[in-house]
N, C-alpha and C positions, 0 to 999 in steps of 0.2 A: 190350247188345252182347256181354257176356261169355257169355251163354247161347247166342247164335248161333254164336260161334267154337268153343265146346266141343262143340256138336252136329255141326258140320262136321268137326272133328278126329276124332271117333269113326268117321266114315263112311270114312275113308281106310284102305286096307290095302295092304301091300307085296306085290308079286308075287314068287314064288319062281322063280328061273331056274337052269337047269343050268350048271355050269361050262363045259361044251362049247359052249353057246350064247354065253356071254360071250367065250370064246376065239375063236370063229368071227367074231363081230362086230368084235372088236379087230383080228384079222388082216385082215379085209376093209377096215376103215377105214385101215389102214396101207398096203395095196396100192392103194387108190383114188388115181388121179392125175387132176387136173382142169387143163386148159389153157384159158385165156381169150384170145380174140382178138376185139377190138372188142366186139360185143354177143353173140358166139357163144361157148359154152363146150363143150369136148370132154372127155368122160369116158373114162378108160381104166383097166384093171385090170392092174397090173404083177405078173406071176407070176415 
């Protein structure tokens, strides 16, 4: 088992992301507003 885990661990690589992309995604997630009514959900973007 030890051999299997060490092989899979070497296959993983971290993706490099621009700071602008992270900032955009964080701002979008902060402005996203979801309202649920019964079984329907409404999504809105608060600007």
